[in-house]
Backbone as XML, in Angstrom:
<?xml version="1.0"?>
<chain id="A" units="angstrom">
  <residue number="1" name="MET">
    <atom name="N" x="-15.788" y="-1.738" z="-24.672"/>
    <atom name="CA" x="-15.383" y="-0.344" z="-24.663"/>
    <atom name="C" x="-13.859" y="-0.298" z="-24.598"/>
  </residue>
  <residue number="2" name="ALA">
    <atom name="N" x="-13.242" y="0.280" z="-25.581"/>
    <atom name="CA" x="-11.789" y="0.236" z="-25.710"/>
    <atom name="C" x="-11.062" y="1.078" z="-24.672"/>
  </residue>
  <residue number="3" name="ASP">
    <atom name="N" x="-11.682" y="2.103" z="-24.134"/>
    <atom name="CA" x="-10.988" y="2.985" z="-23.202"/>
    <atom name="C" x="-11.269" y="2.664" z="-21.737"/>
  </residue>
  <residue number="4" name="TRP">
    <atom name="N" x="-11.964" y="1.565" z="-21.458"/>
    <atom name="CA" x="-12.256" y="1.192" z="-20.076"/>
    <atom name="C" x="-11.240" y="0.171" z="-19.596"/>
  </residue>
  <residue number="5" name="HIS">
    <atom name="N" x="-10.849" y="0.245" z="-18.352"/>
    <atom name="CA" x="-9.946" y="-0.713" z="-17.727"/>
    <atom name="C" x="-10.406" y="-0.907" z="-16.289"/>
  </residue>
  <residue number="6" name="PRO">
    <atom name="N" x="-10.176" y="-2.094" z="-15.703"/>
    <atom name="CA" x="-10.597" y="-2.329" z="-14.316"/>
    <atom name="C" x="-10.052" y="-1.323" z="-13.308"/>
  </residue>
  <residue number="7" name="MET">
    <atom name="N" x="-8.958" y="-0.619" z="-13.640"/>
    <atom name="CA" x="-8.477" y="0.414" z="-12.717"/>
    <atom name="C" x="-9.546" y="1.480" z="-12.491"/>
  </residue>
  <residue number="8" name="LEU">
    <atom name="N" x="-10.454" y="1.635" z="-13.447"/>
    <atom name="CA" x="-11.522" y="2.619" z="-13.291"/>
    <atom name="C" x="-12.541" y="2.189" z="-12.239"/>
  </residue>
  <residue number="9" name="ALA">
    <atom name="N" x="-12.555" y="0.912" z="-11.867"/>
    <atom name="CA" x="-13.443" y="0.422" z="-10.808"/>
    <atom name="C" x="-12.793" y="0.564" z="-9.437"/>
  </residue>
  <residue number="10" name="ALA">
    <atom name="N" x="-11.549" y="1.022" z="-9.402"/>
    <atom name="CA" x="-10.797" y="1.131" z="-8.150"/>
    <atom name="C" x="-10.890" y="2.547" z="-7.596"/>
  </residue>
  <residue number="11" name="GLU">
    <atom name="N" x="-11.242" y="2.637" z="-6.326"/>
    <atom name="CA" x="-11.280" y="3.924" z="-5.636"/>
    <atom name="C" x="-10.191" y="3.932" z="-4.583"/>
  </residue>
  <residue number="12" name="GLU">
    <atom name="N" x="-9.349" y="4.969" z="-4.590"/>
    <atom name="CA" x="-8.239" y="5.029" z="-3.642"/>
    <atom name="C" x="-8.656" y="5.757" z="-2.371"/>
  </residue>
  <residue number="13" name="GLY">
    <atom name="N" x="-8.249" y="5.213" z="-1.259"/>
    <atom name="CA" x="-8.469" y="5.824" z="0.029"/>
    <atom name="C" x="-8.507" y="4.768" z="1.110"/>
  </residue>
  <residue number="14" name="PRO">
    <atom name="N" x="-7.687" y="4.828" z="2.063"/>
    <atom name="CA" x="-6.585" y="5.753" z="2.292"/>
    <atom name="C" x="-5.496" y="5.601" z="1.230"/>
  </residue>
  <residue number="15" name="PRO">
    <atom name="N" x="-4.517" y="6.509" z="1.204"/>
    <atom name="CA" x="-3.470" y="6.446" z="0.189"/>
    <atom name="C" x="-2.795" y="5.070" z="0.152"/>
  </residue>
  <residue number="16" name="GLY">
    <atom name="N" x="-2.632" y="4.547" z="-1.073"/>
    <atom name="CA" x="-1.974" y="3.263" z="-1.253"/>
    <atom name="C" x="-2.882" y="2.058" z="-1.150"/>
  </residue>
  <residue number="17" name="VAL">
    <atom name="N" x="-4.187" y="2.282" z="-0.933"/>
    <atom name="CA" x="-5.160" y="1.193" z="-0.851"/>
    <atom name="C" x="-6.296" y="1.509" z="-1.821"/>
  </residue>
  <residue number="18" name="TRP">
    <atom name="N" x="-6.543" y="0.592" z="-2.749"/>
    <atom name="CA" x="-7.612" y="0.753" z="-3.727"/>
    <atom name="C" x="-8.691" y="-0.283" z="-3.450"/>
  </residue>
  <residue number="19" name="THR">
    <atom name="N" x="-9.940" y="0.173" z="-3.393"/>
    <atom name="CA" x="-11.087" y="-0.701" z="-3.200"/>
    <atom name="C" x="-11.763" y="-0.862" z="-4.552"/>
  </residue>
  <residue number="20" name="MET">
    <atom name="N" x="-12.013" y="-2.115" z="-4.931"/>
    <atom name="CA" x="-12.648" y="-2.404" z="-6.206"/>
    <atom name="C" x="-14.159" y="-2.479" z="-5.998"/>
  </residue>
  <residue number="21" name="LEU">
    <atom name="N" x="-14.902" y="-1.690" z="-6.772"/>
    <atom name="CA" x="-16.343" y="-1.601" z="-6.603"/>
    <atom name="C" x="-17.080" y="-2.115" z="-7.832"/>
  </residue>
  <residue number="22" name="ALA">
    <atom name="N" x="-18.109" y="-2.930" z="-7.603"/>
    <atom name="CA" x="-18.997" y="-3.403" z="-8.671"/>
    <atom name="C" x="-19.898" y="-2.239" z="-9.089"/>
  </residue>
  <residue number="23" name="PRO">
    <atom name="N" x="-20.574" y="-2.352" z="-10.228"/>
    <atom name="CA" x="-21.438" y="-1.257" z="-10.705"/>
    <atom name="C" x="-22.484" y="-0.774" z="-9.694"/>
  </residue>
  <residue number="24" name="PHE">
    <atom name="N" x="-22.963" y="-1.649" z="-8.812"/>
    <atom name="CA" x="-23.977" y="-1.237" z="-7.842"/>
    <atom name="C" x="-23.386" y="-0.890" z="-6.483"/>
  </residue>
  <residue number="25" name="GLY">
    <atom name="N" x="-22.059" y="-0.693" z="-6.408"/>
    <atom name="CA" x="-21.419" y="-0.243" z="-5.185"/>
    <atom name="C" x="-20.899" y="-1.331" z="-4.276"/>
  </residue>
  <residue number="26" name="GLU">
    <atom name="N" x="-21.065" y="-2.593" z="-4.641"/>
    <atom name="CA" x="-20.571" y="-3.712" z="-3.829"/>
    <atom name="C" x="-19.042" y="-3.769" z="-3.902"/>
  </residue>
  <residue number="27" name="VAL">
    <atom name="N" x="-18.388" y="-3.891" z="-2.750"/>
    <atom name="CA" x="-16.935" y="-4.046" z="-2.715"/>
    <atom name="C" x="-16.605" y="-5.500" z="-3.012"/>
  </residue>
  <residue number="28" name="TYR">
    <atom name="N" x="-15.816" y="-5.732" z="-4.062"/>
    <atom name="CA" x="-15.452" y="-7.105" z="-4.398"/>
    <atom name="C" x="-13.965" y="-7.381" z="-4.303"/>
  </residue>
  <residue number="29" name="GLY">
    <atom name="N" x="-13.157" y="-6.375" z="-4.070"/>
    <atom name="CA" x="-11.726" y="-6.632" z="-3.961"/>
    <atom name="C" x="-10.966" y="-5.434" z="-3.435"/>
  </residue>
  <residue number="30" name="ARG">
    <atom name="N" x="-9.674" y="-5.665" z="-3.242"/>
    <atom name="CA" x="-8.800" y="-4.635" z="-2.688"/>
    <atom name="C" x="-7.399" y="-4.837" z="-3.240"/>
  </residue>
  <residue number="31" name="VAL">
    <atom name="N" x="-6.696" y="-3.733" z="-3.458"/>
    <atom name="CA" x="-5.303" y="-3.753" z="-3.890"/>
    <atom name="C" x="-4.540" y="-2.808" z="-2.975"/>
  </residue>
  <residue number="32" name="GLU">
    <atom name="N" x="-3.387" y="-3.255" z="-2.497"/>
    <atom name="CA" x="-2.556" y="-2.418" z="-1.633"/>
    <atom name="C" x="-1.146" y="-2.366" z="-2.183"/>
  </residue>
  <residue number="33" name="ILE">
    <atom name="N" x="-0.555" y="-1.189" z="-2.133"/>
    <atom name="CA" x="0.845" y="-1.053" z="-2.528"/>
    <atom name="C" x="1.708" y="-1.368" z="-1.312"/>
  </residue>
  <residue number="34" name="ARG">
    <atom name="N" x="2.775" y="-2.108" z="-1.536"/>
    <atom name="CA" x="3.668" y="-2.516" z="-0.452"/>
    <atom name="C" x="5.110" y="-2.268" z="-0.858"/>
  </residue>
  <residue number="35" name="ARG">
    <atom name="N" x="5.973" y="-2.158" z="0.129"/>
    <atom name="CA" x="7.398" y="-1.994" z="-0.112"/>
    <atom name="C" x="8.149" y="-2.948" z="0.802"/>
  </residue>
  <residue number="36" name="GLN">
    <atom name="N" x="9.102" y="-3.660" z="0.216"/>
    <atom name="CA" x="9.970" y="-4.539" z="0.987"/>
    <atom name="C" x="11.394" y="-4.203" z="0.551"/>
  </residue>
  <residue number="37" name="GLY">
    <atom name="N" x="12.085" y="-3.457" z="1.397"/>
    <atom name="CA" x="13.405" y="-2.969" z="1.020"/>
    <atom name="C" x="13.254" y="-1.973" z="-0.120"/>
  </residue>
  <residue number="38" name="GLU">
    <atom name="N" x="13.940" y="-2.212" z="-1.217"/>
    <atom name="CA" x="13.850" y="-1.352" z="-2.399"/>
    <atom name="C" x="12.748" y="-1.787" z="-3.362"/>
  </residue>
  <residue number="39" name="THR">
    <atom name="N" x="12.141" y="-2.941" z="-3.105"/>
    <atom name="CA" x="11.140" y="-3.498" z="-4.016"/>
    <atom name="C" x="9.749" y="-2.973" z="-3.678"/>
  </residue>
  <residue number="40" name="VAL">
    <atom name="N" x="9.058" y="-2.472" z="-4.688"/>
    <atom name="CA" x="7.671" y="-2.022" z="-4.546"/>
    <atom name="C" x="6.798" y="-3.006" z="-5.314"/>
  </residue>
  <residue number="41" name="PHE">
    <atom name="N" x="5.698" y="-3.458" z="-4.690"/>
    <atom name="CA" x="4.802" y="-4.393" z="-5.340"/>
    <atom name="C" x="3.377" y="-4.123" z="-4.869"/>
  </residue>
  <residue number="42" name="TYR">
    <atom name="N" x="2.419" y="-4.796" z="-5.502"/>
    <atom name="CA" x="1.005" y="-4.651" z="-5.175"/>
    <atom name="C" x="0.452" y="-5.997" z="-4.737"/>
  </residue>
  <residue number="43" name="ARG">
    <atom name="N" x="-0.337" y="-5.991" z="-3.668"/>
    <atom name="CA" x="-1.034" y="-7.196" z="-3.206"/>
    <atom name="C" x="-2.491" y="-7.075" z="-3.582"/>
  </residue>
  <residue number="44" name="SER">
    <atom name="N" x="-3.050" y="-8.157" z="-4.112"/>
    <atom name="CA" x="-4.438" y="-8.160" z="-4.573"/>
    <atom name="C" x="-5.265" y="-9.142" z="-3.757"/>
  </residue>
  <residue number="45" name="TRP">
    <atom name="N" x="-6.468" y="-8.729" z="-3.413"/>
    <atom name="CA" x="-7.430" y="-9.610" z="-2.749"/>
    <atom name="C" x="-8.730" y="-9.582" z="-3.517"/>
  </residue>
  <residue number="46" name="PHE">
    <atom name="N" x="-9.319" y="-10.756" z="-3.708"/>
    <atom name="CA" x="-10.676" y="-10.848" z="-4.221"/>
    <atom name="C" x="-11.524" y="-11.343" z="-3.066"/>
  </residue>
  <residue number="47" name="ARG">
    <atom name="N" x="-12.467" y="-10.518" z="-2.661"/>
    <atom name="CA" x="-13.235" y="-10.747" z="-1.441"/>
    <atom name="C" x="-12.235" y="-10.948" z="-0.305"/>
  </residue>
  <residue number="48" name="ASN">
    <atom name="N" x="-12.074" y="-12.107" z="0.288"/>
    <atom name="CA" x="-11.090" y="-12.281" z="1.372"/>
    <atom name="C" x="-9.957" y="-13.203" z="0.992"/>
  </residue>
  <residue number="49" name="THR">
    <atom name="N" x="-9.777" y="-13.467" z="-0.284"/>
    <atom name="CA" x="-8.741" y="-14.380" z="-0.750"/>
    <atom name="C" x="-7.627" y="-13.605" z="-1.429"/>
  </residue>
  <residue number="50" name="GLU">
    <atom name="N" x="-6.410" y="-13.766" z="-0.935"/>
    <atom name="CA" x="-5.280" y="-13.101" z="-1.585"/>
    <atom name="C" x="-4.985" y="-13.812" z="-2.900"/>
  </residue>
  <residue number="51" name="LEU">
    <atom name="N" x="-4.839" y="-13.036" z="-3.965"/>
    <atom name="CA" x="-4.599" y="-13.619" z="-5.273"/>
    <atom name="C" x="-3.110" y="-13.794" z="-5.541"/>
  </residue>
  <residue number="52" name="ILE">
    <atom name="N" x="-2.405" y="-12.700" z="-5.696"/>
    <atom name="CA" x="-1.004" y="-12.770" z="-6.083"/>
    <atom name="C" x="-0.380" y="-11.387" z="-5.894"/>
  </residue>
  <residue number="53" name="GLN">
    <atom name="N" x="0.926" y="-11.356" z="-5.796"/>
    <atom name="CA" x="1.629" y="-10.085" z="-5.753"/>
    <atom name="C" x="2.107" y="-9.764" z="-7.161"/>
  </residue>
  <residue number="54" name="THR">
    <atom name="N" x="1.896" y="-8.519" z="-7.591"/>
    <atom name="CA" x="2.273" y="-8.116" z="-8.935"/>
    <atom name="C" x="3.131" y="-6.867" z="-8.884"/>
  </residue>
  <residue number="55" name="GLY">
    <atom name="N" x="3.699" y="-6.537" z="-10.020"/>
    <atom name="CA" x="4.593" y="-5.397" z="-10.098"/>
    <atom name="C" x="3.928" y="-4.091" z="-10.470"/>
  </residue>
  <residue number="56" name="THR">
    <atom name="N" x="2.678" y="-4.139" z="-10.975"/>
    <atom name="CA" x="2.020" y="-2.900" z="-11.376"/>
    <atom name="C" x="0.578" y="-2.869" z="-10.866"/>
  </residue>
  <residue number="57" name="LEU">
    <atom name="N" x="0.072" y="-1.667" z="-10.705"/>
    <atom name="CA" x="-1.314" y="-1.483" z="-10.298"/>
    <atom name="C" x="-2.249" y="-2.006" z="-11.380"/>
  </residue>
  <residue number="58" name="ARG">
    <atom name="N" x="-1.879" y="-1.824" z="-12.622"/>
    <atom name="CA" x="-2.700" y="-2.300" z="-13.740"/>
    <atom name="C" x="-2.891" y="-3.820" z="-13.657"/>
  </residue>
  <residue number="59" name="GLN">
    <atom name="N" x="-1.820" y="-4.568" z="-13.435"/>
    <atom name="CA" x="-1.921" y="-6.025" z="-13.311"/>
    <atom name="C" x="-2.757" y="-6.411" z="-12.100"/>
  </residue>
  <residue number="60" name="ALA">
    <atom name="N" x="-2.540" y="-5.727" z="-10.990"/>
    <atom name="CA" x="-3.246" y="-6.065" z="-9.752"/>
    <atom name="C" x="-4.757" y="-5.874" z="-9.903"/>
  </residue>
  <residue number="61" name="THR">
    <atom name="N" x="-5.169" y="-4.754" z="-10.483"/>
    <atom name="CA" x="-6.604" y="-4.530" z="-10.651"/>
    <atom name="C" x="-7.203" y="-5.494" z="-11.663"/>
  </residue>
  <residue number="62" name="MET">
    <atom name="N" x="-6.438" y="-5.861" z="-12.682"/>
    <atom name="CA" x="-6.930" y="-6.815" z="-13.673"/>
    <atom name="C" x="-7.160" y="-8.184" z="-13.037"/>
  </residue>
  <residue number="63" name="LEU">
    <atom name="N" x="-6.257" y="-8.622" z="-12.169"/>
    <atom name="CA" x="-6.426" y="-9.911" z="-11.489"/>
    <atom name="C" x="-7.704" y="-9.940" z="-10.655"/>
  </residue>
  <residue number="64" name="VAL">
    <atom name="N" x="-7.920" y="-8.895" z="-9.887"/>
    <atom name="CA" x="-9.111" y="-8.831" z="-9.037"/>
    <atom name="C" x="-10.370" y="-8.801" z="-9.899"/>
  </residue>
  <residue number="65" name="HIS">
    <atom name="N" x="-10.339" y="-8.017" z="-10.956"/>
    <atom name="CA" x="-11.517" y="-7.897" z="-11.812"/>
    <atom name="C" x="-11.830" y="-9.211" z="-12.525"/>
  </residue>
  <residue number="66" name="ARG">
    <atom name="N" x="-10.810" y="-9.918" z="-12.999"/>
    <atom name="CA" x="-11.048" y="-11.210" z="-13.656"/>
    <atom name="C" x="-11.634" y="-12.229" z="-12.688"/>
  </residue>
  <residue number="67" name="ALA">
    <atom name="N" x="-11.180" y="-12.200" z="-11.448"/>
    <atom name="CA" x="-11.748" y="-13.102" z="-10.445"/>
    <atom name="C" x="-13.223" y="-12.767" z="-10.226"/>
  </residue>
  <residue number="68" name="TYR">
    <atom name="N" x="-13.552" y="-11.478" z="-10.188"/>
    <atom name="CA" x="-14.945" y="-11.046" z="-10.023"/>
    <atom name="C" x="-15.791" y="-11.491" z="-11.211"/>
  </residue>
  <residue number="69" name="ILE">
    <atom name="N" x="-15.315" y="-11.266" z="-12.417"/>
    <atom name="CA" x="-16.054" y="-11.642" z="-13.626"/>
    <atom name="C" x="-16.306" y="-13.154" z="-13.648"/>
  </residue>
  <residue number="70" name="ALA">
    <atom name="N" x="-15.320" y="-13.940" z="-13.197"/>
    <atom name="CA" x="-15.474" y="-15.399" z="-13.186"/>
    <atom name="C" x="-16.625" y="-15.842" z="-12.300"/>
  </residue>
  <residue number="71" name="THR">
    <atom name="N" x="-16.950" y="-15.069" z="-11.270"/>
    <atom name="CA" x="-18.050" y="-15.447" z="-10.376"/>
    <atom name="C" x="-19.415" y="-15.118" z="-10.959"/>
  </residue>
  <residue number="72" name="LEU">
    <atom name="N" x="-19.467" y="-14.370" z="-12.039"/>
    <atom name="CA" x="-20.740" y="-13.976" z="-12.630"/>
    <atom name="C" x="-21.313" y="-15.039" z="-13.565"/>
  </residue>
  <residue number="73" name="SER">
    <atom name="N" x="-20.521" y="-16.047" z="-13.894"/>
    <atom name="CA" x="-21.007" y="-17.105" z="-14.769"/>
    <atom name="C" x="-21.863" y="-18.084" z="-13.966"/>
  </residue>
  <residue number="74" name="PRO">
    <atom name="N" x="-22.691" y="-18.895" z="-14.628"/>
    <atom name="CA" x="-23.548" y="-19.824" z="-13.907"/>
    <atom name="C" x="-22.796" y="-20.899" z="-13.131"/>
  </residue>
  <residue number="75" name="GLY">
    <atom name="N" x="-21.598" y="-21.212" z="-13.505"/>
    <atom name="CA" x="-20.795" y="-22.201" z="-12.806"/>
    <atom name="C" x="-19.328" y="-21.851" z="-12.947"/>
  </residue>
  <residue number="76" name="PRO">
    <atom name="N" x="-18.476" y="-22.429" z="-12.114"/>
    <atom name="CA" x="-17.053" y="-22.101" z="-12.219"/>
    <atom name="C" x="-16.479" y="-22.609" z="-13.537"/>
  </residue>
  <residue number="77" name="PRO">
    <atom name="N" x="-15.503" y="-21.896" z="-14.087"/>
    <atom name="CA" x="-14.878" y="-22.362" z="-15.316"/>
    <atom name="C" x="-14.053" y="-23.613" z="-15.056"/>
  </residue>
  <residue number="78" name="PRO">
    <atom name="N" x="-13.731" y="-24.370" z="-16.088"/>
    <atom name="CA" x="-12.902" y="-25.561" z="-15.886"/>
    <atom name="C" x="-11.591" y="-25.181" z="-15.201"/>
  </residue>
  <residue number="79" name="GLY">
    <atom name="N" x="-11.216" y="-25.916" z="-14.189"/>
    <atom name="CA" x="-9.980" y="-25.622" z="-13.468"/>
    <atom name="C" x="-10.173" y="-24.730" z="-12.267"/>
  </residue>
  <residue number="80" name="GLY">
    <atom name="N" x="-11.409" y="-24.322" z="-11.954"/>
    <atom name="CA" x="-11.659" y="-23.497" z="-10.782"/>
    <atom name="C" x="-11.813" y="-22.032" z="-11.129"/>
  </residue>
  <residue number="81" name="ILE">
    <atom name="N" x="-11.955" y="-21.207" z="-10.113"/>
    <atom name="CA" x="-12.192" y="-19.779" z="-10.316"/>
    <atom name="C" x="-10.905" y="-19.031" z="-10.642"/>
  </residue>
  <residue number="82" name="TYR">
    <atom name="N" x="-9.762" y="-19.465" z="-10.141"/>
    <atom name="CA" x="-8.522" y="-18.718" z="-10.320"/>
    <atom name="C" x="-7.452" y="-19.504" z="-11.084"/>
  </residue>
  <residue number="83" name="PRO">
    <atom name="N" x="-7.718" y="-20.074" z="-12.238"/>
    <atom name="CA" x="-6.682" y="-20.865" z="-12.903"/>
    <atom name="C" x="-5.623" y="-19.993" z="-13.573"/>
  </residue>
  <residue number="84" name="ASP">
    <atom name="N" x="-4.419" y="-20.056" z="-13.089"/>
    <atom name="CA" x="-3.268" y="-19.395" z="-13.707"/>
    <atom name="C" x="-3.520" y="-17.938" z="-14.075"/>
  </residue>
  <residue number="85" name="LEU">
    <atom name="N" x="-4.130" y="-17.174" z="-13.183"/>
    <atom name="CA" x="-4.419" y="-15.779" z="-13.500"/>
    <atom name="C" x="-3.165" y="-14.966" z="-13.767"/>
  </residue>
  <residue number="86" name="TRP">
    <atom name="N" x="-2.069" y="-15.275" z="-13.103"/>
    <atom name="CA" x="-0.865" y="-14.474" z="-13.298"/>
    <atom name="C" x="-0.355" y="-14.582" z="-14.721"/>
  </residue>
  <residue number="87" name="ARG">
    <atom name="N" x="-0.579" y="-15.688" z="-15.392"/>
    <atom name="CA" x="-0.127" y="-15.829" z="-16.778"/>
    <atom name="C" x="-0.958" y="-14.980" z="-17.727"/>
  </residue>
  <residue number="88" name="ARG">
    <atom name="N" x="-2.228" y="-14.786" z="-17.410"/>
    <atom name="CA" x="-3.111" y="-14.012" z="-18.283"/>
    <atom name="C" x="-2.795" y="-12.529" z="-18.255"/>
  </residue>
  <residue number="89" name="THR">
    <atom name="N" x="-2.064" y="-12.049" z="-17.265"/>
    <atom name="CA" x="-1.778" y="-10.622" z="-17.178"/>
    <atom name="C" x="-0.651" y="-10.213" z="-18.108"/>
  </residue>
  <residue number="90" name="GLN">
    <atom name="N" x="0.089" y="-11.175" z="-18.634"/>
    <atom name="CA" x="1.183" y="-10.854" z="-19.523"/>
    <atom name="C" x="0.653" y="-10.628" z="-20.928"/>
  </residue>
  <residue number="91" name="LEU">
    <atom name="N" x="1.127" y="-9.565" z="-21.551"/>
    <atom name="CA" x="0.650" y="-9.230" z="-22.880"/>
    <atom name="C" x="1.228" y="-10.172" z="-23.921"/>
  </residue>
  <residue number="92" name="PRO">
    <atom name="N" x="0.450" y="-10.540" z="-24.945"/>
    <atom name="CA" x="0.993" y="-11.392" z="-25.990"/>
    <atom name="C" x="2.024" y="-10.624" z="-26.819"/>
  </residue>
  <residue number="93" name="THR">
    <atom name="N" x="2.998" y="-11.335" z="-27.310"/>
    <atom name="CA" x="4.028" y="-10.702" z="-28.129"/>
    <atom name="C" x="3.601" y="-10.758" z="-29.585"/>
  </residue>
  <residue number="94" name="ASN">
    <atom name="N" x="3.779" y="-9.657" z="-30.273"/>
    <atom name="CA" x="3.457" y="-9.605" z="-31.710"/>
    <atom name="C" x="4.696" y="-10.004" z="-32.494"/>
  </residue>
  <residue number="95" name="ARG">
    <atom name="N" x="4.523" y="-10.941" z="-33.380"/>
    <atom name="CA" x="5.665" y="-11.385" z="-34.185"/>
    <atom name="C" x="5.405" y="-11.144" z="-35.625"/>
  </residue>
</chain>
């Protein structure tokens, strides 16, 4: 579905905290907005494991969702469940 994005699985509440919900209502992750000085960033958790800090909510929800999708396969992918997820969030450049 071209118009769906993992941000649609995120429910906000309290303000600045998004809970990621599976189709049957299971909570599988969390994203929180944080500020350190002038820098604003997002922290992502999949279940109880912190994934990475990102610069956008879109990247943060994508990281959590990809970690969730990886657990739905019959076995872990080569390299583990979280191989280089931060690199996958960057869009490919069109040349």
